Each structure stands twice: as structure tokens, then as C-alpha cells.
N, C-alpha and C positions, 0 to 999 in steps of 0.2 A: 237345784238352781230355780233361782225365783224369772218373774218376767217385769224388770224396771219399770216400764214403760206403763205396764196396766198397774201394777203395785202401787205406783205414783201417783197416776192421775185421776184413778178408779178401784181398784180393790181398796183403796186404806176408806173406803168413805161408806163402805157396806154398813148398812144398820143404821144411816142418820135418815132424822125422819123430816129433819128441816129442807129448808126450801134451796134449792141448787137451780133450777129456770120459771120464771117468773113470765107466765105467759097471757099476760092481760089481767082476765080475771079467776086465773086460776093459778097453781104455781106444783112444782111436780118437784115431788121429794128427791134427797139422792137416793134413796132406797129403791125408792117405782124406779128413778131410771135405771140403775142399775140393772134392777133384772125385767126390766126389757131388752139392755142391750147382753143380759145372759140367755133370753128365749132366740134374740136374733144370732145369738154363738151359737148356738144347738141346733139352728136350723141351719146354718150357714158348712157346720158339721154334720148334717144330715146330704146336703149335696155335696158332700163329698171334697171339700176344701181339706189344706191341710198347712202346717207354718209355712211359710215362703211363698204358698200362690198369692195369686193375683186377685183382687176385687173391684170392680171399678165401679162406680156410682154417677148418674145426672140425675139428682131429686131436690125436687124444694126442698128449701131449705123448712126444718122443725126437727123438734126433740128425737123423733124417730129417727131422721138423718144423724144425729151426734151417734145416738145409741148403737149405730151401723161403725163408727169411727170405733167406739167402746169395746164389739163384738171384734171387732179387729186387728185389737190390741190386745186383747182376752186371747186369742185364740193365734198372733204371730200374722198373721195374715196380713200383706201389703195393701194398706188401705190408697186408692185413686180417687179421690173426688175430681170430676169434670163440669167445668162452666156449665152452669141450664142454658145460657146463649149459644153452645155449639150447634152446629146440625150435624142430620145424622150421617151425611159425607164426612165432617171434621168428625165427630166420631166415633167412627170407623177408624182411623187411624191411630187414636188412642186405642182402644181394646185393641185392634188388632198389635199394634207393634210392642203393649205392654204382657199380650199374653195373659187378659183376663180369662180366669176360668170361670167366674159369678160374673153377671153386668145386669146392676140395679136402673129402672128408670121411671119415670113417673107413669103411673095407668095409661094418661093419654098418651103418651108416647110410643106404648108397647105394640101395635100396628106395625109404625115408622120403623124402631128399630130392629127387629125380629128379622131379617133381610142383615144387620150389621153383623146382629151376635152372629148368629148362622153365619156369616161368613169367616170369622175370628175363631169359630170353635168356642167360644162361649154362650153358658146356660144364662140367659135371659130369667127376669123378674122383675116385675113390678114393686113402685114403695111410692104410697102416698102422706102428703104432709096430715093426714087426718086419722093412717093408720089405716087406711084401706091398701088395694093391691096382693095380689098373689104372694108375693115373699113375708109381709105383714100377716096376712091369713092364715099360712103357713106356718110360723111363728108361734101364734097365738095357742096351736095344737100342741109344740113341747113344750116340757119339761125344762126350765131353763138350765142352763148349765153352769154348773156351779164351778168345776176344774178350770184351771187356769195355764197356758201351755206357756213352761219353760224356754226363757229367750235370756240373750247377752244383749247388753250395751251395743255391740255391734253390728247387732242386727239388724236388715231392713225394718221399718215400721211401714212408709209409702214411700209414691211416686207420685209427684205432683211434675207436670208439664210444662216448659219453658212457655210466654204468649206466642210466639215462631212469625213475629213479626220480618225474621229474614231465615225463608229457607224451613227446612220442617221442623217441630218442635221438636223437644228433646227432654226424654225422661228424670226428671232431680233424683239420683236416690238419695235417700236421706234414714239416718238410724234410729234406734232409740235416742242414741243418746246425741245426737244434731237434736231431737226434739226437747228431751230432757235438759239437757245445758242450758240452752237459751232460755228457757223460760223458767225456769230456775234460776237466773242471771237477771233479765230481766221483772220477774216479781219481788226480790229484794233492791235491784236499781232503782222500780219505780217505787219501792217501796207500800206494793201491796200485801195486805192482810186477809184473815174469813170476814173479816164486818165487810168487804168491798163487796159494793154489789156495780157490776158493771153491765152498763147499756150499752146491750149488743145488736149491732144493727146493720152489720158487715155481713159476707158472703160466709159462707163456710168452704167450699172449694178453694180456699186463696190461702197464702200463710197468712195473710193478716188476721184472717176472722177465724181459723184454724185452731194454727200453731202459735198464735199471737193472743190474741185471746179470749180463746177456751181454755187454752194449756195453762195459762196466768191464774184464770179462776180456780182452775182445780188442782194447782200444785198448790195455791193457802186454801182452799177449802170456804171459797167465795161462793158464791151468786149471780147468774146476771138474767138482765131483762131482757128475755130472748124476743129480736124483735124479726118478723120474716122476712125486711128487706129493708132500706132506706124509705123513709114516710118524715116529711120535716114536722108537719102536726103531730104524729106518733110520737117521733122523738122529745116532743117539745111538754106532750100529756103524760111521760114516762120519766122526764130528767128529775120532777123531786125527788122520786125514789131511790134515786142512783145516786154514787159517789163517783163513776167515774166514765166516761164514755174514749173510745178509740173511732177512729173515724177517716175516711179522704177530705180531701180540701174541700170537696163539694160539698163534704155535710157543715164547715164550718163558713163557707160562702152562702147557702141556702138560710143556714141559721139565722145568718148577720144580715137579712133583708126582709125574716121575719117581722112582721112586728109583736109576736110575743112572745119574744127572743129576747129578757131584759136582764138584767142586774141581779136583778132579784133573784128570778129562776135559778141564777148559778150559783147564791150566793153561799150552799151547803156544798156544793162540787169540791173533788178532794185534785182532779186533773184531768185535762184533756189531753187528749193525744194523736196527732195525724201522722198517715203513713201514706205507701204504696203511688204514690204522685209528689212534687213538687207542688208544695204548698208556700203561695206569694207572700213577700214582705208583707205587701199592704194587706192582705187577710188577717197574719199575724197580727201588724199594727192594731188595725180596727177592733178585734176579734178582745186586746185587754182593754182598749179604749173604752168601751161599750160593759164589758164584764170584770175586767181586774184580774182575770185571767189569764197568763202565758199560753199559746200552746205549745204541748213539748212537741217537735218536728223527731224524729226519727229516720234511721235508713238501712234496709234491710232487701233482699230477694229470694225469690224462688231458691236456690240451688244454696242460699246461705243463714235463713230467716233473718236475723236481726244484726249490725255489725255498726253499727253507734247510735250514741242518743244523748239528745242535750239531756243538759243535770236535772235531775229531781230539784233538788237544791243546788242553788246557783246560779249560774245565768244561763236564760235560753235564748241564743241568739237567733232573729228572722233572720233565714236565705240563708240557716246553717243545718245541720246535722248530728250536730253536735261530734261529742268524740267518743273514741272505737269505746265498746265495753270492755265491761272486765272479762281477762280472759281473750281476748278477741286482739290479733296483730294488724294494724293495718296500714299501708304505707302506699306512697305514688312513686312511679315507677316510667319509663320512656316508654312508649308504646311501639318504638322501631324496636330498643336493642334489648330491652326489660331494665335496664340498669338503675336503681335506685334514685331519683331526684331528691335535689335540697327542699326545705320548706317553703313554699312562695310559690311553688313553680307547677305547671298544670301538668297534668298526666293521667295515667290508669290507676285507678283504684286498684290495690290487692289485699285480700287479709286471709289471715292464717286461725283456725283456732277447732275446737272440739264445736261448733255452727257447722261447720264447711262440712259440705256434702260427701258423698263415697264418689259422685260420678254420674257419666250419661247412662243409663240404661240400654244396652245394645251398640253403644256407640263410643268405643274405645279413642277413636281417632278423636272424637270431639273432646273427648275426659283429656286426652296427652293434648289439647291442646290452650282447652284453658285453667287445667288446675297442674300447678307444677310438680315434679317431683318431691321439693322442701315440705308441700302440703297447701304451697300458698296459691288462692283462686282466683283466677283474674276476672275480674267481675264485669270491663266490658264498660266502665262508667268513667269521667273523665272528672278530675276536685284536683283539690289544690286546698294544702294544710295551711292554717295561720300559724304565727307566733306563739297562739296560746289553746292549739290545738284543736280545734274546733275545726270540721269537713267539712267542704263546702263542694257540691255537685253542680259542674258547670255541664252536663250534657252526658251524652253517650259515644262510644269511639267511633261506631257507627254514623251520627252524629254532625260529627266534626266535616268542617268545609275546608276542602281547600284549596283555594282561588289565587292559580297562577303560584303559587307553590308555597302561598302565604298561608300559614293554619287560621282560620277562623272559630272563634266559639259561639256557637249560637247563643248561651245563656246571658253573655258580657252584650249584645245587641236585645234578647231580650229585655234584662232588667231595664236596661236604660228607654225601652216601648210601654213596658206595664208600669214605668213612672209617671208614663205623659198626662195628662187631665186628659179625661173621657176614654181614657184605654182600660176595656175590664183585663186584656190577657195576650197574649202575643204565642206565636209559633215561627222560631225561625228555620228555614232549612234550604239545599244547597241544589240547587236546577243544573242542567248542563251549562257551558257557555263554549263556545267556537274559538275561543282565544284564551281564557282561563283556566279550562279543563270544566269548573262550576262556579256558580257566582251567588249571594244569599239571594235568597227572597223571604218579606218578612208578611206573614198572615194576622191581621190584629181584628181581634171583637171590641168594638167600641160599643159605649153605655147606652147610645142612642143616636141617630143617624145621621150626619152633617159634619163627622169628624175630620178635619181636613188632614189630607196625606201629605197636603205639603208641609204645614205646620211640624209633622211628624218627620219627614227626611230635613225640614230642619234643625231639630232639635238632636239630629243624630250629626249631622255634619258638627255638631259642635263638639261632643266628646271623643267623634272614631275615627278615626285612617279611616281615609278614602278608599283601599282596598275589603274595608270591613262594611260601606257603607250597602244597605239593601239593592241590588238593581231597580226593582220597586217593592210596593205595599199594594197587597191586599185586605180591602175590609170582610167583614165573614160573619153573621147572627152567630155565629157556633163553631168551634172549634171540635174532630172528630176523635172519639173514644171509646175506649176498650170498658170494659165492665168496673176495673179498677179507680178507673177517672186519669189513665193515663193518657196522655193527648197521642195521638197515632201518627207520627212523624211520617212512618211508611207511607203511608195515605194521604197522608200533603202531599209528599214527593214526586210517588205517582201521580196522582193528580195536576199539579202545576208540573212537571217534566215534558207532563205533554200537552198542556197548553190548557186543561180542562178547569180554565178559571172561574170559581160562581163566589158570589159576592155582592 
């Protein structure tokens, strides 16, 4: 028996002396990276973890953080990366709920997180971005472990917890096949090769940075310019040595506003990918006008990895997330009955394929609610498929506004607002209304002060039915976002529902 995940991503690169990670003034070869991972595997084994056990990490992005992922794959230990912005109170839930036997944290957080680990019955060790910490020091004394634990494609490889904007976060259980199938499809669909150099500035506690960017690079045997986080100047400095960039919309809006970002700088680049949050159509158009490149937007989520993509060769349509990836089935269904809807109608997006997760950890009821017996996963996203098969996301089902029995899709209003002169972006939410149940309210970010709210109202009145018109429009300096750039409408709903209007 083999270990498909480790063999494909890591084991077959054993002995390679060429660069895997470019780290500013230095590089780390495949061979040295794998040796580091094997040292970590030896320490994890010495601490008593076995295949199927969970290892949680809340550590800064670094080569060592990635080596922990390699060690877990080698041992069949389930890898659980946690957002570095989570507080100890939030972390306590994840560590306890997952039943993690080992929890790795940053050295500076060890004292604050010791009670968390103790309460959850987990061992606590530390690992810093520069190789410091109790875990790294212990691993340095171990002989690197060469043995690979046999696993099968159906075995679990990772837990990723949902963002938890409503209720408790759910632990999505991802198998080896889930991760490998998606990485292989994407590498082929986006035409990655071992000559590609990915400019990697995303976090690695999330699907985008870890299971898309990193796994694709490992599948093809390419390399990455591995940056600790997003810094627009660092991104521009490194771009001449890269061939591809994966980012969230913020990457592209910041690049567009930087005077050093020019057509010449991007002339050698092969591909720009955007995801994790909606890319404004205007950003898409501005980027193409400046660079000549059309950003490739795709659509995925924690439970499914990637579902759709605009084509590598072919029309990349602004405002859409492309078509279902090879091997992925996608349909739009009625939110109430679950019946399939005809092309052109808005409904719930459901997907099925080898990328779809195994279910939610210790939540059989939630799994049954969202994962149908026939294998289709109810994403919770509202979308529509056009006549050419391109999918557009119009919002989350929970963001749907029902006013006096009429359905209002926030994306329709947001698109009109975003097209108005002086508007950077907008968010439309539903707030309680004594007569209609709820009504729409728009929160708008303007390029500069002085934009006339009356003009925005007038523009909307020309295009929207009266019941869709926002009751009020508020101007704010910015919108609340999570670490992946998604607008946190749950926070906006809470704020504006209680009348805490700011801006």
C-alpha cells in the first residue's frame, strides 16, 4: 500500500537539489525541505501521534509551517491549520472540537494558549517562523524519519473549519482524494508546469494558499516565491522572477493603485488568478486596460476546494466565475423544494465530484442538511448559469432579502451601485422592517467625500423596481472583511439592525 498524498506531493521530489522555495535572498531546495519535514515527522511520532490523530497549528507562514503539513501527510496525521488572527477563546473551540492531540503555536503565544491546550487535553509545543520554539528544537535532535505511513485515497488528510459567520464553525473533513483530485485538475486546466514560479503571498491556513497554490506547485514540481504575507511593494519587487500570481481581489486593487505597477512589469507573466471573494467587474476591466492580462476568476469553498473556473484559453468573463471544472457537476436548484431550475434562473448552487468533502466532523445533522444522499453538496451560494454555461454568484442564501414576500438579491443592487461614478464598492443587506419583514439598506464606500447620496438613489430608481430600492444608503470609509477579503455582511447586519450607523 502507498500513501497517495505524500507520494504525489512530496515523496517523488526526494533528492531534488533545485529550488522549491525562493525566500528573498535565499532558496530552499526540495531535498532540504523534505528532510526538514522528515525531522518534524520523527518528533510527531515521538510525541505519540498516529495516523488519524489530529494536529492543530496556529503559526506564522514559513517554510517550517509548510513542512509540518508535509510531516502530517507522511504520517497520515490529520492537519488542522488555524487562522493566525483567532483569539485564544476562538482557538479553544477548534482544538477541543477537533480532538487535536498536538497543538503547535507561535513561541510568543505559548503562555496564553497553555490553558487552552490543557483544557482540551492536547499537548502544546511552539514553532516560530525562523525555526525557533520547543517543537523545532526537539525535532533538531531527531534522525529524520524516512518511513511513510500507508494510507488510502479515502483516508482523511485535513480538517478546515468554516468561517462561522452564523453559529458554530464546522470542521470540514477533507480526504487525500479530495485534495489530490482538485490539485491535478487545476494544474492541468491552468496549464501549470515545472517551469512555473508561483508568487505566493497568501496565508497557508486557508484552501486558496495551501490546497490550491501550494498543492498545484507540488503536483507539477514547480517552485514558489514564498512571501510571509501580502505587501504590495514586496509583490512588485518579486514579480520579475515569477510566472504566476494567485491572490484575492485586494491584491489586484492595491496593485492597480501603485505607481510601480506597469504593463512592462507584467509582460512576462503567464497567469493572474483571483478568488476567495468576488472580484469587481471594474477591477477586471482596469487590470486588463493597464496590463493586457485578463484576471482568471474561479470559485471554490472550504468544503469543496475549487468548483468552477474561467477558461485558461477562451473568454474570461468579468463578473462570472467561469464554468464547472472537469469532473465537477454543478446545478442550480430551488432553495425551498430542491428541484432543478432551468438555465437563467437564480437558485442555490449545488456541486458534486471528487473534490467534495466527506462531511462535518462530529456534526451528522449538519452533514445531512448540506450533503445530499446522491453526493450533491448544497453550497449555500445563490447563482445563475447563462446560455454559454458561465456561472455568476449573486450572493449567499442567508444574504437573500425577502421584503413583503418578494425576493431581493443584493448582488443586483450592488452591481448598479458599483457602476456609479465615485463608488469604490458597496454592500447591500437586509434590516428588519415593521411592515415588510425586512428591507434593503446599502452601505457604500466612495472614492472621496462629497458623493451625493441623492444621485445614487436616482440612479437606482431608473433600473430597479420600487420594492428593491434601498431604504437608506450610508457612506462609510471601508467595509469589514475577514482575512481572505470577504465582506462580513453578518457584522453589517448586526450593526445596522440595531441602528449603529457609522460613516
